[in-house]
mmCIF file of the C-alpha atoms, coordinates in Angstrom:
data_MODEL
# 
_entry.id   MODEL 
# 
loop_
_atom_site.group_PDB 
_atom_site.id 
_atom_site.type_symbol 
_atom_site.label_atom_id 
_atom_site.label_alt_id 
_atom_site.label_comp_id 
_atom_site.label_asym_id 
_atom_site.label_entity_id 
_atom_site.label_seq_id 
_atom_site.pdbx_PDB_ins_code 
_atom_site.Cartn_x 
_atom_site.Cartn_y 
_atom_site.Cartn_z 
_atom_site.occupancy 
_atom_site.B_iso_or_equiv 
_atom_site.pdbx_formal_charge 
_atom_site.auth_seq_id 
_atom_site.auth_comp_id 
_atom_site.auth_asym_id 
_atom_site.auth_atom_id 
_atom_site.pdbx_PDB_model_num 
ATOM 1   C CA . MET A 1 1   ? 9.859   54.977 6.824  1.00 0.00 ? 1   MET A CA 1 
ATOM 2   C CA . PRO A 1 2   ? 9.463   53.851 10.463 1.00 0.00 ? 2   PRO A CA 1 
ATOM 3   C CA . LEU A 1 3   ? 8.780   50.253 11.429 1.00 0.00 ? 3   LEU A CA 1 
ATOM 4   C CA . ILE A 1 4   ? 5.809   49.364 13.505 1.00 0.00 ? 4   ILE A CA 1 
ATOM 5   C CA . LEU A 1 5   ? 7.315   48.499 16.827 1.00 0.00 ? 5   LEU A CA 1 
ATOM 6   C CA . ASP A 1 6   ? 5.447   45.047 17.042 1.00 0.00 ? 6   ASP A CA 1 
ATOM 7   C CA . SER A 1 7   ? 6.109   44.279 13.377 1.00 0.00 ? 7   SER A CA 1 
ATOM 8   C CA . TYR A 1 8   ? 9.083   44.044 11.000 1.00 0.00 ? 8   TYR A CA 1 
ATOM 9   C CA . ALA A 1 9   ? 7.161   45.635 8.137  1.00 0.00 ? 9   ALA A CA 1 
ATOM 10  C CA . LYS A 1 10  ? 7.611   49.240 6.970  1.00 0.00 ? 10  LYS A CA 1 
ATOM 11  C CA . VAL A 1 11  ? 4.521   51.284 7.098  1.00 0.00 ? 11  VAL A CA 1 
ATOM 12  C CA . GLU A 1 12  ? 4.908   52.064 3.405  1.00 0.00 ? 12  GLU A CA 1 
ATOM 13  C CA . THR A 1 13  ? 4.654   48.342 2.694  1.00 0.00 ? 13  THR A CA 1 
ATOM 14  C CA . ILE A 1 14  ? 1.661   47.859 4.914  1.00 0.00 ? 14  ILE A CA 1 
ATOM 15  C CA . LEU A 1 15  ? -0.165  50.782 3.088  1.00 0.00 ? 15  LEU A CA 1 
ATOM 16  C CA . LYS A 1 16  ? 0.775   49.281 -0.329 1.00 0.00 ? 16  LYS A CA 1 
ATOM 17  C CA . VAL A 1 17  ? -0.756  45.965 0.750  1.00 0.00 ? 17  VAL A CA 1 
ATOM 18  C CA . ALA A 1 18  ? -3.914  47.619 2.179  1.00 0.00 ? 18  ALA A CA 1 
ATOM 19  C CA . VAL A 1 19  ? -4.446  49.491 -1.151 1.00 0.00 ? 19  VAL A CA 1 
ATOM 20  C CA . LYS A 1 20  ? -3.782  46.368 -3.202 1.00 0.00 ? 20  LYS A CA 1 
ATOM 21  C CA . ARG A 1 21  ? -6.181  44.417 -1.103 1.00 0.00 ? 21  ARG A CA 1 
ATOM 22  C CA . GLY A 1 22  ? -8.949  46.985 -1.191 1.00 0.00 ? 22  GLY A CA 1 
ATOM 23  C CA . ILE A 1 23  ? -8.928  47.851 2.524  1.00 0.00 ? 23  ILE A CA 1 
ATOM 24  C CA . LYS A 1 24  ? -10.922 51.046 2.975  1.00 0.00 ? 24  LYS A CA 1 
ATOM 25  C CA . ILE A 1 25  ? -10.637 51.356 6.863  1.00 0.00 ? 25  ILE A CA 1 
ATOM 26  C CA . LEU A 1 26  ? -7.252  50.954 8.509  1.00 0.00 ? 26  LEU A CA 1 
ATOM 27  C CA . SER A 1 27  ? -5.891  51.367 12.020 1.00 0.00 ? 27  SER A CA 1 
ATOM 28  C CA . LEU A 1 28  ? -2.297  50.835 13.098 1.00 0.00 ? 28  LEU A CA 1 
ATOM 29  C CA . THR A 1 29  ? -2.325  50.073 16.754 1.00 0.00 ? 29  THR A CA 1 
ATOM 30  C CA . GLU A 1 30  ? 1.372   50.358 17.455 1.00 0.00 ? 30  GLU A CA 1 
ATOM 31  C CA . HIS A 1 31  ? 2.668   49.710 21.018 1.00 0.00 ? 31  HIS A CA 1 
ATOM 32  C CA . ASP A 1 32  ? 2.696   52.933 22.994 1.00 0.00 ? 32  ASP A CA 1 
ATOM 33  C CA . SER A 1 33  ? 3.413   55.127 19.964 1.00 0.00 ? 33  SER A CA 1 
ATOM 34  C CA . PHE A 1 34  ? 1.633   57.159 17.221 1.00 0.00 ? 34  PHE A CA 1 
ATOM 35  C CA . GLU A 1 35  ? 4.734   57.332 14.956 1.00 0.00 ? 35  GLU A CA 1 
ATOM 36  C CA . SER A 1 36  ? 3.306   54.980 12.390 1.00 0.00 ? 36  SER A CA 1 
ATOM 37  C CA . TYR A 1 37  ? -0.113  56.550 12.362 1.00 0.00 ? 37  TYR A CA 1 
ATOM 38  C CA . PHE A 1 38  ? 1.349   60.028 11.396 1.00 0.00 ? 38  PHE A CA 1 
ATOM 39  C CA . ALA A 1 39  ? 3.574   58.505 8.705  1.00 0.00 ? 39  ALA A CA 1 
ATOM 40  C CA . VAL A 1 40  ? 0.628   56.652 7.190  1.00 0.00 ? 40  VAL A CA 1 
ATOM 41  C CA . GLN A 1 41  ? -1.699  59.579 7.521  1.00 0.00 ? 41  GLN A CA 1 
ATOM 42  C CA . LYS A 1 42  ? 0.769   61.741 5.586  1.00 0.00 ? 42  LYS A CA 1 
ATOM 43  C CA . MET A 1 43  ? 1.201   59.044 2.809  1.00 0.00 ? 43  MET A CA 1 
ATOM 44  C CA . ILE A 1 44  ? -2.618  58.787 2.515  1.00 0.00 ? 44  ILE A CA 1 
ATOM 45  C CA . GLU A 1 45  ? -3.004  62.490 2.126  1.00 0.00 ? 45  GLU A CA 1 
ATOM 46  C CA . GLU A 1 46  ? -0.003  62.950 -0.320 1.00 0.00 ? 46  GLU A CA 1 
ATOM 47  C CA . LYS A 1 47  ? -1.281  60.049 -2.518 1.00 0.00 ? 47  LYS A CA 1 
ATOM 48  C CA . ASN A 1 48  ? -4.945  61.049 -2.194 1.00 0.00 ? 48  ASN A CA 1 
ATOM 49  C CA . LEU A 1 49  ? -5.848  57.385 -1.265 1.00 0.00 ? 49  LEU A CA 1 
ATOM 50  C CA . ASP A 1 50  ? -9.330  56.200 -0.449 1.00 0.00 ? 50  ASP A CA 1 
ATOM 51  C CA . ILE A 1 51  ? -8.616  54.856 2.973  1.00 0.00 ? 51  ILE A CA 1 
ATOM 52  C CA . LEU A 1 52  ? -10.025 56.036 6.282  1.00 0.00 ? 52  LEU A CA 1 
ATOM 53  C CA . LEU A 1 53  ? -7.235  55.896 8.890  1.00 0.00 ? 53  LEU A CA 1 
ATOM 54  C CA . ILE A 1 54  ? -8.464  55.504 12.366 1.00 0.00 ? 54  ILE A CA 1 
ATOM 55  C CA . PRO A 1 55  ? -6.066  56.696 15.057 1.00 0.00 ? 55  PRO A CA 1 
ATOM 56  C CA . GLY A 1 56  ? -5.206  53.905 17.450 1.00 0.00 ? 56  GLY A CA 1 
ATOM 57  C CA . ILE A 1 57  ? -2.687  52.602 19.856 1.00 0.00 ? 57  ILE A CA 1 
ATOM 58  C CA . GLU A 1 58  ? -1.926  49.455 21.881 1.00 0.00 ? 58  GLU A CA 1 
ATOM 59  C CA . VAL A 1 59  ? -1.158  50.812 25.354 1.00 0.00 ? 59  VAL A CA 1 
ATOM 60  C CA . SER A 1 60  ? 0.989   48.646 27.616 1.00 0.00 ? 60  SER A CA 1 
ATOM 61  C CA . SER A 1 61  ? -0.862  49.162 30.971 1.00 0.00 ? 61  SER A CA 1 
ATOM 62  C CA . LYS A 1 62  ? 0.325   47.619 34.148 1.00 0.00 ? 62  LYS A CA 1 
ATOM 63  C CA . GLY A 1 63  ? -2.264  44.945 33.773 1.00 0.00 ? 63  GLY A CA 1 
ATOM 64  C CA . GLY A 1 64  ? -2.070  44.063 30.066 1.00 0.00 ? 64  GLY A CA 1 
ATOM 65  C CA . HIS A 1 65  ? -2.445  45.571 26.560 1.00 0.00 ? 65  HIS A CA 1 
ATOM 66  C CA . ILE A 1 66  ? -5.395  47.849 25.823 1.00 0.00 ? 66  ILE A CA 1 
ATOM 67  C CA . LEU A 1 67  ? -6.416  49.088 22.391 1.00 0.00 ? 67  LEU A CA 1 
ATOM 68  C CA . GLY A 1 68  ? -7.599  52.681 22.110 1.00 0.00 ? 68  GLY A CA 1 
ATOM 69  C CA . TYR A 1 69  ? -9.322  53.685 18.802 1.00 0.00 ? 69  TYR A CA 1 
ATOM 70  C CA . GLY A 1 70  ? -10.221 57.431 17.952 1.00 0.00 ? 70  GLY A CA 1 
ATOM 71  C CA . ILE A 1 71  ? -7.800  58.992 20.311 1.00 0.00 ? 71  ILE A CA 1 
ATOM 72  C CA . LYS A 1 72  ? -5.905  62.115 19.601 1.00 0.00 ? 72  LYS A CA 1 
ATOM 73  C CA . HIS A 1 73  ? -3.019  62.080 22.157 1.00 0.00 ? 73  HIS A CA 1 
ATOM 74  C CA . LEU A 1 74  ? -0.585  59.446 23.311 1.00 0.00 ? 74  LEU A CA 1 
ATOM 75  C CA . ILE A 1 75  ? -1.658  57.448 26.393 1.00 0.00 ? 75  ILE A CA 1 
ATOM 76  C CA . PRO A 1 76  ? 1.288   56.914 28.852 1.00 0.00 ? 76  PRO A CA 1 
ATOM 77  C CA . ARG A 1 77  ? 2.366   53.313 29.335 1.00 0.00 ? 77  ARG A CA 1 
ATOM 78  C CA . GLY A 1 78  ? 2.497   51.753 32.792 1.00 0.00 ? 78  GLY A CA 1 
ATOM 79  C CA . LEU A 1 79  ? -0.748  53.217 34.093 1.00 0.00 ? 79  LEU A CA 1 
ATOM 80  C CA . SER A 1 80  ? -3.295  50.872 35.845 1.00 0.00 ? 80  SER A CA 1 
ATOM 81  C CA . ILE A 1 81  ? -5.987  49.282 33.630 1.00 0.00 ? 81  ILE A CA 1 
ATOM 82  C CA . GLN A 1 82  ? -8.710  51.782 34.834 1.00 0.00 ? 82  GLN A CA 1 
ATOM 83  C CA . GLU A 1 83  ? -6.429  54.798 34.460 1.00 0.00 ? 83  GLU A CA 1 
ATOM 84  C CA . THR A 1 84  ? -5.674  53.598 30.856 1.00 0.00 ? 84  THR A CA 1 
ATOM 85  C CA . ILE A 1 85  ? -9.312  53.097 30.102 1.00 0.00 ? 85  ILE A CA 1 
ATOM 86  C CA . ASP A 1 86  ? -10.255 56.514 31.638 1.00 0.00 ? 86  ASP A CA 1 
ATOM 87  C CA . LYS A 1 87  ? -7.590  58.275 29.587 1.00 0.00 ? 87  LYS A CA 1 
ATOM 88  C CA . ILE A 1 88  ? -8.912  56.741 26.292 1.00 0.00 ? 88  ILE A CA 1 
ATOM 89  C CA . HIS A 1 89  ? -12.578 57.533 27.151 1.00 0.00 ? 89  HIS A CA 1 
ATOM 90  C CA . GLU A 1 90  ? -11.557 61.057 28.111 1.00 0.00 ? 90  GLU A CA 1 
ATOM 91  C CA . GLN A 1 91  ? -10.459 61.595 24.515 1.00 0.00 ? 91  GLN A CA 1 
ATOM 92  C CA . GLY A 1 92  ? -13.714 60.194 23.089 1.00 0.00 ? 92  GLY A CA 1 
ATOM 93  C CA . GLY A 1 93  ? -11.947 56.934 22.194 1.00 0.00 ? 93  GLY A CA 1 
ATOM 94  C CA . VAL A 1 94  ? -13.171 53.384 22.157 1.00 0.00 ? 94  VAL A CA 1 
ATOM 95  C CA . VAL A 1 95  ? -11.500 50.955 24.543 1.00 0.00 ? 95  VAL A CA 1 
ATOM 96  C CA . VAL A 1 96  ? -10.912 47.290 23.404 1.00 0.00 ? 96  VAL A CA 1 
ATOM 97  C CA . ALA A 1 97  ? -9.290  44.620 25.502 1.00 0.00 ? 97  ALA A CA 1 
ATOM 98  C CA . ALA A 1 98  ? -6.430  43.362 23.426 1.00 0.00 ? 98  ALA A CA 1 
ATOM 99  C CA . HIS A 1 99  ? -6.129  39.464 23.297 1.00 0.00 ? 99  HIS A CA 1 
ATOM 100 C CA . PRO A 1 100 ? -7.781  39.118 26.811 1.00 0.00 ? 100 PRO A CA 1 
ATOM 101 C CA . TYR A 1 101 ? -7.163  35.390 26.956 1.00 0.00 ? 101 TYR A CA 1 
ATOM 102 C CA . GLY A 1 102 ? -3.784  35.579 25.306 1.00 0.00 ? 102 GLY A CA 1 
ATOM 103 C CA . PRO A 1 103 ? -0.723  33.975 26.895 1.00 0.00 ? 103 PRO A CA 1 
ATOM 104 C CA . TYR A 1 104 ? 0.995   37.279 27.390 1.00 0.00 ? 104 TYR A CA 1 
ATOM 105 C CA . LYS A 1 105 ? -0.101  40.247 29.465 1.00 0.00 ? 105 LYS A CA 1 
ATOM 106 C CA . SER A 1 106 ? -3.568  38.746 29.766 1.00 0.00 ? 106 SER A CA 1 
ATOM 107 C CA . LEU A 1 107 ? -6.624  40.839 30.735 1.00 0.00 ? 107 LEU A CA 1 
ATOM 108 C CA . ARG A 1 108 ? -8.773  37.659 31.346 1.00 0.00 ? 108 ARG A CA 1 
ATOM 109 C CA . GLY A 1 109 ? -9.820  38.686 34.934 1.00 0.00 ? 109 GLY A CA 1 
ATOM 110 C CA . ALA A 1 110 ? -9.845  42.470 34.145 1.00 0.00 ? 110 ALA A CA 1 
ATOM 111 C CA . ILE A 1 111 ? -12.444 42.284 31.397 1.00 0.00 ? 111 ILE A CA 1 
ATOM 112 C CA . PHE A 1 112 ? -15.112 41.549 34.104 1.00 0.00 ? 112 PHE A CA 1 
ATOM 113 C CA . LYS A 1 113 ? -13.979 44.330 36.380 1.00 0.00 ? 113 LYS A CA 1 
ATOM 114 C CA . HIS A 1 114 ? -13.493 47.247 34.052 1.00 0.00 ? 114 HIS A CA 1 
ATOM 115 C CA . ASN A 1 115 ? -15.598 49.076 31.522 1.00 0.00 ? 115 ASN A CA 1 
ATOM 116 C CA . PHE A 1 116 ? -14.227 47.919 28.106 1.00 0.00 ? 116 PHE A CA 1 
ATOM 117 C CA . ASP A 1 117 ? -16.220 48.784 25.018 1.00 0.00 ? 117 ASP A CA 1 
ATOM 118 C CA . ALA A 1 118 ? -15.284 45.658 23.195 1.00 0.00 ? 118 ALA A CA 1 
ATOM 119 C CA . LEU A 1 119 ? -13.001 42.567 23.196 1.00 0.00 ? 119 LEU A CA 1 
ATOM 120 C CA . GLU A 1 120 ? -10.474 41.453 20.624 1.00 0.00 ? 120 GLU A CA 1 
ATOM 121 C CA . ILE A 1 121 ? -10.210 37.999 19.144 1.00 0.00 ? 121 ILE A CA 1 
ATOM 122 C CA . SER A 1 122 ? -7.273  36.907 16.900 1.00 0.00 ? 122 SER A CA 1 
ATOM 123 C CA . PRO A 1 123 ? -8.159  33.810 14.878 1.00 0.00 ? 123 PRO A CA 1 
ATOM 124 C CA . GLY A 1 124 ? -5.122  32.315 13.371 1.00 0.00 ? 124 GLY A CA 1 
ATOM 125 C CA . ILE A 1 125 ? -2.864  33.936 15.994 1.00 0.00 ? 125 ILE A CA 1 
ATOM 126 C CA . LEU A 1 126 ? -4.252  32.639 19.274 1.00 0.00 ? 126 LEU A CA 1 
ATOM 127 C CA . PRO A 1 127 ? -5.349  29.073 19.699 1.00 0.00 ? 127 PRO A CA 1 
ATOM 128 C CA . GLN A 1 128 ? -9.066  28.525 19.036 1.00 0.00 ? 128 GLN A CA 1 
ATOM 129 C CA . ASN A 1 129 ? -9.816  27.665 22.652 1.00 0.00 ? 129 ASN A CA 1 
ATOM 130 C CA . LEU A 1 130 ? -8.568  31.037 23.802 1.00 0.00 ? 130 LEU A CA 1 
ATOM 131 C CA . ASN A 1 131 ? -10.674 32.896 21.105 1.00 0.00 ? 131 ASN A CA 1 
ATOM 132 C CA . ARG A 1 132 ? -13.692 30.771 22.098 1.00 0.00 ? 132 ARG A CA 1 
ATOM 133 C CA . LYS A 1 133 ? -13.115 31.978 25.705 1.00 0.00 ? 133 LYS A CA 1 
ATOM 134 C CA . THR A 1 134 ? -13.052 35.616 24.574 1.00 0.00 ? 134 THR A CA 1 
ATOM 135 C CA . VAL A 1 135 ? -16.281 35.157 22.526 1.00 0.00 ? 135 VAL A CA 1 
ATOM 136 C CA . LYS A 1 136 ? -18.007 33.596 25.591 1.00 0.00 ? 136 LYS A CA 1 
ATOM 137 C CA . ALA A 1 137 ? -16.751 36.395 27.841 1.00 0.00 ? 137 ALA A CA 1 
ATOM 138 C CA . ALA A 1 138 ? -17.990 38.983 25.371 1.00 0.00 ? 138 ALA A CA 1 
ATOM 139 C CA . LYS A 1 139 ? -21.432 37.427 25.136 1.00 0.00 ? 139 LYS A CA 1 
ATOM 140 C CA . LYS A 1 140 ? -21.571 37.166 28.936 1.00 0.00 ? 140 LYS A CA 1 
ATOM 141 C CA . LEU A 1 141 ? -20.627 40.959 29.310 1.00 0.00 ? 141 LEU A CA 1 
ATOM 142 C CA . GLY A 1 142 ? -22.855 42.010 26.320 1.00 0.00 ? 142 GLY A CA 1 
ATOM 143 C CA . LEU A 1 143 ? -19.874 43.377 24.522 1.00 0.00 ? 143 LEU A CA 1 
ATOM 144 C CA . PRO A 1 144 ? -18.998 43.143 20.823 1.00 0.00 ? 144 PRO A CA 1 
ATOM 145 C CA . TYR A 1 145 ? -15.757 41.360 19.776 1.00 0.00 ? 145 TYR A CA 1 
ATOM 146 C CA . LEU A 1 146 ? -13.696 42.297 16.804 1.00 0.00 ? 146 LEU A CA 1 
ATOM 147 C CA . ASN A 1 147 ? -11.278 40.449 14.634 1.00 0.00 ? 147 ASN A CA 1 
ATOM 148 C CA . SER A 1 148 ? -7.838  41.696 14.763 1.00 0.00 ? 148 SER A CA 1 
ATOM 149 C CA . ARG A 1 149 ? -4.693  40.390 13.145 1.00 0.00 ? 149 ARG A CA 1 
ATOM 150 C CA . ASP A 1 150 ? -2.100  41.584 15.541 1.00 0.00 ? 150 ASP A CA 1 
ATOM 151 C CA . ALA A 1 151 ? -0.082  41.743 12.171 1.00 0.00 ? 151 ALA A CA 1 
ATOM 152 C CA . HIS A 1 152 ? 3.539   41.332 12.447 1.00 0.00 ? 152 HIS A CA 1 
ATOM 153 C CA . SER A 1 153 ? 4.013   41.431 8.635  1.00 0.00 ? 153 SER A CA 1 
ATOM 154 C CA . ALA A 1 154 ? 2.506   43.341 5.766  1.00 0.00 ? 154 ALA A CA 1 
ATOM 155 C CA . ARG A 1 155 ? 1.092   40.185 4.255  1.00 0.00 ? 155 ARG A CA 1 
ATOM 156 C CA . SER A 1 156 ? -0.788  39.362 7.412  1.00 0.00 ? 156 SER A CA 1 
ATOM 157 C CA . ILE A 1 157 ? -2.840  42.494 7.568  1.00 0.00 ? 157 ILE A CA 1 
ATOM 158 C CA . VAL A 1 158 ? -5.583  41.162 5.312  1.00 0.00 ? 158 VAL A CA 1 
ATOM 159 C CA . ARG A 1 159 ? -6.475  38.219 7.469  1.00 0.00 ? 159 ARG A CA 1 
ATOM 160 C CA . ASN A 1 160 ? -8.907  38.433 10.305 1.00 0.00 ? 160 ASN A CA 1 
ATOM 161 C CA . VAL A 1 161 ? -10.222 41.804 9.369  1.00 0.00 ? 161 VAL A CA 1 
ATOM 162 C CA . THR A 1 162 ? -13.450 43.387 10.768 1.00 0.00 ? 162 THR A CA 1 
ATOM 163 C CA . TYR A 1 163 ? -16.037 44.418 8.092  1.00 0.00 ? 163 TYR A CA 1 
ATOM 164 C CA . PHE A 1 164 ? -17.977 47.575 8.403  1.00 0.00 ? 164 PHE A CA 1 
ATOM 165 C CA . SER A 1 165 ? -20.975 48.621 6.381  1.00 0.00 ? 165 SER A CA 1 
ATOM 166 C CA . ASP A 1 166 ? -20.676 50.946 3.347  1.00 0.00 ? 166 ASP A CA 1 
ATOM 167 C CA . GLU A 1 167 ? -22.450 53.621 5.409  1.00 0.00 ? 167 GLU A CA 1 
ATOM 168 C CA . THR A 1 168 ? -19.369 53.683 7.748  1.00 0.00 ? 168 THR A CA 1 
ATOM 169 C CA . GLN A 1 169 ? -17.615 56.705 6.307  1.00 0.00 ? 169 GLN A CA 1 
ATOM 170 C CA . THR A 1 170 ? -16.013 58.664 9.200  1.00 0.00 ? 170 THR A CA 1 
ATOM 171 C CA . ILE A 1 171 ? -13.906 57.952 12.287 1.00 0.00 ? 171 ILE A CA 1 
ATOM 172 C CA . GLU A 1 172 ? -16.929 58.665 14.371 1.00 0.00 ? 172 GLU A CA 1 
ATOM 173 C CA . ASP A 1 173 ? -19.022 56.101 12.393 1.00 0.00 ? 173 ASP A CA 1 
ATOM 174 C CA . VAL A 1 174 ? -16.247 53.445 13.033 1.00 0.00 ? 174 VAL A CA 1 
ATOM 175 C CA . LEU A 1 175 ? -16.172 54.209 16.745 1.00 0.00 ? 175 LEU A CA 1 
ATOM 176 C CA . LYS A 1 176 ? -19.930 53.972 17.058 1.00 0.00 ? 176 LYS A CA 1 
ATOM 177 C CA . ALA A 1 177 ? -20.023 50.666 14.975 1.00 0.00 ? 177 ALA A CA 1 
ATOM 178 C CA . ILE A 1 178 ? -17.365 49.142 17.283 1.00 0.00 ? 178 ILE A CA 1 
ATOM 179 C CA . LYS A 1 179 ? -19.301 50.223 20.451 1.00 0.00 ? 179 LYS A CA 1 
ATOM 180 C CA . THR A 1 180 ? -22.638 48.912 19.139 1.00 0.00 ? 180 THR A CA 1 
ATOM 181 C CA . GLY A 1 181 ? -21.296 45.771 17.358 1.00 0.00 ? 181 GLY A CA 1 
ATOM 182 C CA . ASN A 1 182 ? -22.464 47.100 14.026 1.00 0.00 ? 182 ASN A CA 1 
ATOM 183 C CA . PHE A 1 183 ? -19.959 45.128 11.933 1.00 0.00 ? 183 PHE A CA 1 
ATOM 184 C CA . ARG A 1 184 ? -19.302 41.602 10.624 1.00 0.00 ? 184 ARG A CA 1 
ATOM 185 C CA . LEU A 1 185 ? -16.463 39.292 11.180 1.00 0.00 ? 185 LEU A CA 1 
ATOM 186 C CA . LYS A 1 186 ? -16.820 37.561 7.820  1.00 0.00 ? 186 LYS A CA 1 
ATOM 187 C CA . PRO A 1 187 ? -17.398 39.050 4.269  1.00 0.00 ? 187 PRO A CA 1 
ATOM 188 C CA . GLU A 1 188 ? -20.962 38.865 2.987  1.00 0.00 ? 188 GLU A CA 1 
# 
């Protein structure tokens, strides 16, 4: 089984933890690769698991990391921010600014200049003040912000999840929910 490039966990282990913890919607946004997505998709199908796998990627653009959900084809790394956004949108995907106020490959200025669909916060990963800046920017831009773990281990995938309604059944439902902010950051 392949490792997720930004993690030291095997995809099989991540899937086992997701099943054990009752996660019903999962996306592996590996850096510049779909390898883990295809491996997990195959395991879900073979084991007939009740998990909706959302195709996703974390693209290394020239200006920072950009999450693309619902895409079908690999997005090349090293493109400009706008080229990356355009390529994701061309595939009908949702574009999320990854850790826009993070200390690495930050998109903090770009979020105000480009057409992102949402912003990512990472409680427990980034300092609270940086997540607060992201929330403030999202509100100013009228964009939703999602929890993300940026999980580097299998155990960490169940922290900072985004909760969707029970009516969210398809990939298209998830993409629409992200764009419209129809989700919760905490369980009910």
